[in-house]
C-alpha positions in Angstrom: 14.1 1.3 -21.0 17.7 0.1 -20.0 19.2 1.2 -16.8 21.6 3.5 -18.6 18.8 5.1 -20.5 16.9 5.6 -17.2 19.9 7.3 -15.8 20.3 9.6 -18.7 16.6 10.4 -19.4 16.1 12.8 -16.4 19.1 14.9 -17.6 17.4 15.2 -21.1 14.1 16.0 -19.7 15.6 18.6 -17.3 17.2 20.3 -20.3 14.0 20.1 -22.4 11.9 21.7 -19.6 14.5 24.2 -18.3 13.4 27.8 -18.2 16.7 28.6 -19.9 16.0 26.3 -22.7 12.6 27.8 -23.1 14.0 31.4 -23.0 16.7 30.4 -25.6 13.9 29.1 -27.9 12.0 32.3 -27.4 15.1 34.4 -28.0 15.9 32.6 -31.3 12.2 33.0 -32.5 12.2 36.6 -31.7 15.5 37.3 -33.3 14.3 35.5 -36.5 11.0 37.7 -36.4 13.0 40.8 -36.1 15.5 40.0 -38.9 12.5 39.3 -41.3 10.8 42.5 -40.2 7.7 40.3 -39.4 4.9 41.2 -37.2 3.9 39.3 -34.0 2.1 36.5 -35.9 -0.2 34.2 -34.0 -1.5 31.1 -35.7 -5.0 30.0 -34.5 -6.2 26.5 -35.3 -10.1 26.5 -35.3 -12.1 23.2 -35.2 -15.6 24.1 -36.1 -17.4 21.4 -34.0 -15.0 21.7 -31.0 -16.6 23.3 -27.9 -13.2 24.7 -26.8 -12.7 26.3 -30.2 -16.0 28.3 -29.6 -14.7 29.5 -26.3 -11.4 30.4 -27.8 -13.1 32.3 -30.6 -14.9 34.6 -28.2 -11.5 35.8 -26.9 -9.8 36.3 -30.2 -11.4 39.8 -30.7 -10.0 41.1 -27.4 -6.5 39.5 -28.1 -6.4 41.4 -31.4 -7.6 44.7 -29.8 -5.1 44.5 -27.0 -2.0 43.3 -28.7 -0.2 44.4 -31.9 -0.4 41.0 -33.5 -1.4 39.5 -36.8 -3.9 36.7 -36.4 -3.7 33.9 -38.9 -6.7 31.5 -38.5 -6.5 27.9 -39.8 -9.3 25.5 -40.1 -8.6 22.0 -38.7 -10.6 18.8 -38.3 -10.8 16.6 -35.2 -7.6 15.1 -33.6 -6.4 11.9 -35.1 -7.5 8.6 -33.5 -4.2 7.9 -31.8 -4.5 11.3 -30.0 -8.2 10.9 -29.1 -8.5 7.2 -28.0 -11.8 7.7 -26.3 -13.3 10.0 -28.9 -17.0 9.7 -27.9 -16.2 10.4 -24.2 -13.9 13.3 -25.2 -16.5 14.9 -27.4 -19.4 14.5 -24.7 -17.0 15.7 -21.9 -15.9 18.8 -24.0 -19.5 20.0 -24.4 -20.2 19.6 -20.7 -17.0 21.1 -19.6 -17.2 24.1 -22.0 -20.7 24.9 -20.5 -19.3 24.4 -17.0 -16.3 26.7 -17.2 -17.6 29.3 -19.6 -19.3 31.5 -16.9 -16.0 31.6 -15.0 -14.2 33.0 -17.9 -17.0 35.4 -18.9 -17.8 33.5 -22.0 -20.9 31.7 -23.3 -21.6 28.1 -24.1 -25.2 26.5 -24.0 -25.9 24.0 -21.2 -26.9 20.6 -22.2 -25.6 21.2 -25.8 -25.8 18.1 -28.1 -23.5 17.1 -30.7 -24.1 19.4 -33.7 -25.8 18.2 -36.8 -23.0 16.9 -39.4 -24.7 19.0 -42.3 -24.7 22.1 -40.1 -21.1 21.5 -39.2 -20.3 21.3 -43.0 -22.2 24.5 -43.7 -20.3 26.2 -40.8 -17.0 25.1 -42.1 -17.8 26.5 -45.5 -18.7 29.9 -44.0 -15.4 30.0 -42.1 -13.4 28.9 -45.1 -14.8 32.0 -46.8 -13.9 34.2 -43.8 -10.5 32.7 -43.1 -8.4 35.4 -44.7 -10.6 38.3 -43.5 -10.0 40.5 -40.5 -13.5 39.6 -39.3 -12.8 35.9 -38.9 -13.0 36.1 -35.1 -16.5 37.8 -35.1 -17.7 35.5 -37.8 -16.5 32.4 -35.9 -18.3 33.6 -32.8 -21.5 34.1 -34.8 -21.2 30.7 -36.6 -20.4 28.9 -33.4 -23.3 30.5 -31.5 -25.7 29.3 -34.2 -24.1 25.9 -34.4 -24.2 25.0 -30.7 -27.7 26.5 -30.2 -28.9 24.4 -33.3 -30.2 27.7 -34.8 -30.0 26.8 -38.5 -31.8 30.0 -39.5 -29.2 32.0 -37.8 -26.4 30.0 -39.4 -28.0 30.3 -42.9 -28.2 34.1 -42.4 -24.4 34.3 -41.6 -23.8 32.2 -44.7 -25.8 34.6 -46.9 -23.9 37.6 -45.5 -20.5 36.2 -45.5 -20.6 33.7 -48.3 -19.3 30.2 -48.5 -16.2 28.5 -49.9 -15.0 25.0 -50.5 -13.6 23.8 -47.1 -11.8 20.8 -48.2 -8.5 22.5 -49.3 -8.6 24.8 -46.2 -9.1 21.8 -43.8 -6.4 19.9 -45.4 -3.9 22.7 -45.3 -4.8 23.5 -41.6 -4.3 19.8 -40.7 -1.0 19.6 -42.4 0.4 22.7 -40.8 -0.9 21.7 -37.3 0.8 18.3 -37.6 4.0 19.9 -39.1 4.3 22.1 -36.1 3.7 19.3 -33.8 0.1 19.3 -32.5 -3.2 17.4 -32.8 -6.1 19.5 -31.2 -8.4 22.4 -32.1 -8.6 25.7 -30.2 -4.9 25.8 -30.3 -2.8 29.1 -30.5 0.7 28.9 -31.8 3.4 31.7 -31.4 7.0 31.7 -31.8 7.4 27.8 -31.5 5.1 27.3 -28.5 1.6 26.1 -28.2 -1.2 27.6 -26.1 -4.6 25.7 -25.6 -7.5 28.1 -25.9 -8.7 30.3 -23.1 -7.2 28.0 -20.5 -3.7 28.7 -21.6 -4.3 32.2 -23.1 -2.7 33.9 -20.2 0.6 32.3 -20.9 0.5 33.8 -24.5 -0.4 37.2 -23.1 2.3 37.1 -20.6 4.8 36.5 -23.4 3.4 39.2 -25.6 3.5 41.7 -22.9 7.3 40.9 -22.2 7.9 41.6 -25.9 6.2 44.9 -25.7 3.4 43.9 -28.0 0.7 45.4 -25.7 -1.0 48.3 -27.5 -0.5 51.8 -25.8 -3.4 52.3 -23.4 -4.7 48.8 -23.6 -5.8 46.8 -20.5 -2.9 44.8 -19.2 -5.0 42.5 -17.2 -5.5 38.9 -18.6 -8.4 38.4 -21.1 -9.5 35.2 -19.4 -7.8 34.9 -16.0 -8.3 31.6 -14.2 -11.2 32.3 -11.9 -10.7 32.8 -8.1 -12.8 30.2 -6.3 -12.6 32.2 -3.0 -15.1 34.5 -4.5 -17.8 31.7 -4.5 -20.0 32.1 -1.4 -20.0 29.2 1.2 -23.1 27.1 0.7 -25.5 25.2 2.7 -23.7 22.5 4.7 -23.5 18.8 5.1 -20.9 16.0 4.7 -18.8 16.5 1.6 -16.4 14.0 -0.1 -13.8 14.5 -2.8 -12.8 11.6 -5.0 -9.5 11.9 -6.7 -8.6 9.7 -9.6 -4.9 9.6 -9.9 -2.2 7.8 -11.8 1.5 7.3 -11.0 2.6 8.1 -14.6 0.6 11.3 -15.2 2.5 14.5 -15.0 -0.7 16.5 -14.7 -1.8 14.3 -11.9 1.5 14.8 -10.1 1.3 18.6 -10.2 -2.2 18.5 -8.8 -1.6 16.0 -6.1 -0.3 18.3 -3.3 -2.8 21.0 -4.2 -5.6 18.5 -4.0 -4.7 17.1 -0.7 -4.3 20.6 0.6 -7.7 21.6 -0.8 -9.4 18.6 1.1 -7.7 19.6 4.2 -8.4 23.3 4.0 -12.1 22.7 3.8 -12.3 19.6 6.0 -13.8 17.3 3.3 -13.2 13.7 3.1 -10.4 12.7 0.4 -11.1 9.5 -1.2 -8.1 8.2 -3.4 -9.0 6.3 -6.5 -5.8 5.4 -8.2 -6.0 3.9 -11.8 -3.3 2.5 -14.1 -1.8 4.9 -16.7 -3.6 5.3 -19.9 -0.9 3.6 -22.0 -0.8 0.6 -19.6 -4.6 0.4 -20.2 -4.1 0.0 -23.9 -4.8 3.8 -24.8 -2.0 5.2 -27.1 -0.2 8.5 -26.3 1.6 9.6 -29.5 4.9 11.4 -29.4 3.7 14.9 -30.3 1.2 14.6 -27.4 3.7 13.5 -24.8 6.0 16.5 -25.8 3.2 19.0 -25.5 2.0 17.6 -22.2 5.6 17.7 -20.8 6.2 21.3 -21.8 2.7 22.4 -20.8 3.0 20.7 -17.5 6.2 22.7 -16.9 4.4 26.0 -17.3 1.5 25.0 -15.2 3.8 23.6 -12.5 5.8 26.9 -12.4 2.6 28.9 -11.8 1.6 26.4 -9.1 4.9 26.5 -7.4 5.5 22.8 -8.0 8.9 21.4 -8.9 8.8 19.5 -12.2 11.2 18.5 -15.0 13.8 15.8 -13.9 11.6 12.9 -15.2 12.4 9.3 -15.0 9.3 7.8 -16.7 7.9 5.0 -14.4 5.8 3.4 -17.2 5.6 -0.4 -17.0 7.2 -2.3 -14.1 8.0 0.8 -11.9 4.3 1.7 -11.8 3.3 -1.9 -11.1 5.9 -2.4 -8.4 4.9 1.1 -7.1 1.2 0.2 -6.9 2.0 -3.1 -5.2 3.1 -1.1 -2.1 0.0 1.1 -2.2 -2.3 -1.2 -0.1 0.4 -1.3 2.6 0.7 2.5 2.6 -3.1 2.8 3.0 -3.2 0.3 5.8 -1.0 2.6 7.9 -2.7 5.8 6.8 0.0 7.0 4.4 -1.8 6.4 1.0 -1.8 10.0 -0.1 1.7 10.6 1.1 3.0 7.5 -0.7 1.4 8.4 -4.0 2.8 12.0 -3.8 6.3 10.8 -2.8 6.3 8.4 -5.7 5.3 10.9 -8.3 7.6 13.6 -7.0 10.5 11.2 -7.2 9.6 10.3 -10.8 8.7 13.7 -12.1 10.8 16.2 -10.2 13.8 14.4 -8.9 14.6 11.9 -11.7 14.7 9.0 -9.4 14.4 5.5 -10.9 11.3 4.3 -9.0 11.6 0.9 -10.7 14.6 -0.1 -8.4 14.5 -1.1 -4.8 16.7 1.8 -3.9 14.3 4.1 -5.5 11.2 2.6 -3.9 13.0 2.4 -0.5 13.5 6.3 -0.8 9.9 6.9 -1.7 8.7 4.7 1.1 11.0 6.6 3.7 9.7 10.0 2.3 6.1 8.8 2.7 6.8 7.8 6.4 6.8 4.0 5.7 8.9 1.5 7.4 10.8 -0.1 4.5 11.4 -3.5 6.3 7.5 -3.8 6.8 6.7 -2.4 3.3 9.0 -4.5 1.3 7.1 -7.7 2.5 4.2 -6.6 0.2 6.5 -5.5 -2.7 5.3 -7.4 -6.0 2.6 -9.0 -4.0 -0.5 -9.8 -6.2 -4.0 -8.4 -5.6 -3.4 -4.7 -5.9 -4.9 -4.6 -9.5 -8.4 -5.3 -8.2 -8.9 -1.9 -6.7 -7.4 -0.1 -9.7 -9.7 -1.9 -12.0 -12.8 -1.1 -9.9 -11.6 2.7 -10.0 -11.3 2.4 -13.7 -14.7 1.0 -14.1 -16.1 3.8 -12.0 -14.2 6.5 -13.8 -15.7 5.3 -17.1 -19.1 5.1 -15.5 -18.8 8.8 -14.6 -18.1 9.5 -18.5 -14.4 10.2 -17.8 -11.3 8.2 -18.7 -8.2 10.4 -18.0 -6.5 11.7 -15.0 -6.6 13.7 -12.8 -10.3 13.3 -12.4 -12.6 14.5 -9.6 -16.0 13.8 -8.3 -17.5 16.0 -5.5 -20.2 14.3 -3.4 -22.7 15.5 -0.8 -23.7 18.8 0.6 -27.3 18.4 -0.6 -26.2 19.0 -4.3 -25.9 16.5 -7.3 -22.5 14.9 -7.8 -20.1 17.1 -9.6 -17.4 15.5 -12.0 -14.6 17.0 -14.0 -11.3 16.1 -15.4 -7.9 18.0 -15.4 -5.7 19.8 -12.9 -6.7 23.0 -14.5 -10.2 22.4 -13.2 -9.2 22.5 -9.5 -10.7 26.0 -9.3 -14.1 24.5 -10.3 -13.5 21.7 -7.7 -13.0 24.3 -5.1 -16.0 26.3 -6.1 -18.2 23.2 -5.8 -16.9 22.4 -2.4 -17.4 25.9 -1.3 -21.1 25.7 -2.4 -21.7 22.5 -0.3 -20.0 23.1 2.9 -21.3 25.2 5.8 -18.1 26.6 6.7 -14.6 25.4 6.7 -13.2 24.3 10.0 -10.9 26.8 11.8 -7.4 26.5 10.3 -8.4 23.7 7.9 -8.7 20.4 9.8 -8.2 17.2 7.8 -10.2 14.1 8.8 
């Protein structure tokens, strides 16, 4: 990226992520809907063998009961290879993660679920193809998913006899085309008025929008169907030394909006925070297609607003800026400023539009992190920093993870807990609470 492009890019990103831009898009979509006399139409893209789609299906009935919407289901296949570069790890993690978070959302997914049998998946898809245009799609999808993930072929066959089956190839092809045309790649996605919402984890954003449009049915419960659980309701557990490993990247917007909250979480409970930075995915040879980048940017903005974190003026630090930034990380750690430095760098890149690839940008980052620039610049571009990041990457993969931000909670007399995603901080906090005897008065970092 040229220096001119790096100066202009933050302005474009700021416009793209601006709440005003979002409200304008929503206003246009609503005006078009009203001019057509159309209902509030929510598209739902269901991937039969996707654990998150099974969780989402369990919330569809309540969504239709509470809101005056027309639900339009679509069947889709797995994401394309470029959007799922670590497919085996993604599928294994999704099964484990769905079982992990389901109780918090009041949903059901079997623990230790294995990959479903391909022939059963094909049968389930044929059943849902037959039910796709029926009002009962949501309830059928739940029954089909329950049978599929519990490996209960008799139950699946019973649903097939009751509902019937249809050729799924045309339905899948049409669903895949529409999903791609509208700019996405995953299953469990809800689409309304030009915006995407990922399953139960982002359902509250869609509900908030529907309520603002007056789509809540008279007398219906206005509370979110699947609110993000409150970790403070988890009782304090046994006790013992607890550590929190935080796998972070300097180019991940999700990591950035989790950084300050992660550090505050560790301080609040007095647990040891262990930073394990890794190179960005794209610099590790893992592709990030444009549709994925766009969705992540817009989704990060919504999540950042809810978390009270500034985000939007983005000067992408991919490539040399990240490399130069990491070359100063060992020095920052040597003076006890590792976390402050990573946060200052990420905030500059993702909230302030600062070109972190320049000496001026890095000097500002260093100052905000409390580093002496004259001392720090001695280590700028010095070799050797890659070794630690490579060890962290290898350990991340050994945990069955690959993306950031990822977490591992250790100690407290319980097995290690691992998860991925800034939207899993509530689970990380739950695990910490289950392991510590009591938080130190007023927090107390160590």
